[in-house]
N, C-alpha and C positions, 0 to 999 in steps of 0.2 A: 299445337303451337307448344315452343320450348319456353318454360316459365323460368328455369335456372338450369345453369350447365356447371357441374363442378369436374375439373380435370385432376387425375391421380396417376401420373406418370403415361402408362399405356393404357389407363381405363378413363372414361367419362361416363359420369352420372349424370342423366337428364331428367329433370323433374318437367313432365309434359302435361298437358291439357287437350284432351280430345273433346271435340265438339259433335254430339249427337245429331241426327237429322231434324230433332226437334229443337236443337239450339240448347240442350243443357250441357253441363261440362262433367267430364269424367277425369280424375286426377290418377296419375301412373307415375312409375320410375321405370326409366329406360337405360340399359347400359351398353355401352359400347366399347370395344377394345381395337387400338390400333394395330392393324395387321398388313403388312407388305405396303406401308404408307397410305393406308385407307383405314377410315373408321367403320368398322362393321359391328352391326346389332350383335350381342354376346350374352350368354347367362351370365346373371349376377354371381359373385362369390358369398356364400351363405354368410361368411364372417363378416361381411360387410354390413350385416343386419345386427350385429352384436351378439352377445352370447345367448347360450340357450336357456329358456326358463319354461317351467313346467306349471300346470295347474290342474287339479282334479275336481270333476263334477259328479254327481251321483252317476252319470252313464259314460263318461269320458276321461280320458288322460290325454290331456291338451298339451302339445308342444310348440313353441313360438320361440321367435328371436326377440331380443329386447325391443326392438324397434316397432314391432307388432303388440308390445305389451298393451298399448291403448286399446286395442281391439278386443282384449280378452272378455271384458263383460258383455260385449255384444255377442262375441263368438260363443259363449257359453250358453246366452238366451237363445240363440238361433239354432245351436246344437240341441239343446235339452228341448226346445220346444218342437224341433222337427222330429227328435226321437219319439217323444209323446205322440204326435200326431200320426206319424208313420206307423208305429205299433197298434194305433187305433186302426188303421187301415189295413195292415198287414196280419193284424191279430196276433202280434207276437208278444211274449212274455216282458215286463218291464224289470226283470231280475237279472238278465243276463251279465255276463262279465263286461266290465267297462271297454268300451271301444278306443283306440288310439286314434288321436286326432292330431294330425301333425301339418303345420303350414310350411308349404314347400317354397323353396326360393329359386327355382328353376322349373322351367313349363317340362324340360325333358325328365325330371325326377317324379313328374305327375304320370305315372303308368295308365293304361288303358285296362290292363288286366288287374282286377281287384285282388287285393292281398286280405285273406280271412282276417276280420278284426282290426283292421286299419285304413283310415281315410287320408288321403294326402291332397290337401287343397292348395292351390297357389296363394301367396300372401297377397292381401288386398293393396299392397303397394305395387304388385304386378300386375293383379287383373284391374284395380281401378277404385278409388273411391269417389263417394257422392261428393256434391259441394258441401254437404254437412261434416264431411270427414269419415262417413261411414263407410263401411264394405258396401260396394256396389251390388246391385241385384243379381249380376252373374256370379258373384262369389257365392251368394245364399243358394242359388240355383245348382251350382256345382257340389256343394255341401250336402244338399238336399237329394240330389241326384247319386252321389256315393253312399251316403247313409241308406238310402232305399236298397240300394245293391247289397250293402253289408247286412241288412235285416233279412232280405230274401235270402241271402246265402246260409244266414244262421238257422233259418227255418227250413230251407231246403238245399243242402249243400251241394247237390249234383244238377243244381238249375244250370242250362247252357248258357253260353255268352249271349247269344242273342235275345233270350228271354230276360236276362238281368239288364241288358242295355236298354229294351223295352220298359222294364219296370223303373229304371233310373230316369229315362226320359219322361214316363208320364209324371213321376214324382216331381221332377224339374219344372215341368210346365204346369202341373195342376195345383202343387202344394206350396211351391216357394213362391212367399208373397213379395211385393215391392219394399224395398227399404226405404224408411223414411229419409225424406231429402234426396232420395235418388229418382230424378225425374226420367231417367232413361227407360225405367219399365223393365217388366221381364220378357225374355224371349219366349215366344209360344210356337 
């Protein structure tokens, strides 16, 4: 359902709520552009999320837009917790260079080919937020998936793409926990 619609010339921003099969709500933003007289789903303009802000944590350099500032404490906790857990599983060293963690504002900007040292996760405004306003479990799963791939690449740079994909899928399914207040659960 559309909770709120904001029109700005040729662009419309819809705050939507999707209902899961179990009846729980997932809140997202959807962007539409008027093209040839029809409203079509379109990628957002990153600037609409505000200026870029950065935060450093022991293992990450995190870049988000102002609108996502409220997620920074949870993002740091998820990323650092995932890093320590995965390093235990993959037997990596905890003193590697900080990884760049960037929240993306366009699904097309989230590539399937990993860039060494860089994670690019879609903003919780795009992937969804739980009823408690926290990033939904799909966000945490993608964070853990990409983090596992990065740590595997760091340990064995010549690892093939299928093996990296399997490592990422394993980590997302087995290590990404449910987000408190997100009753949609994790995808397995």
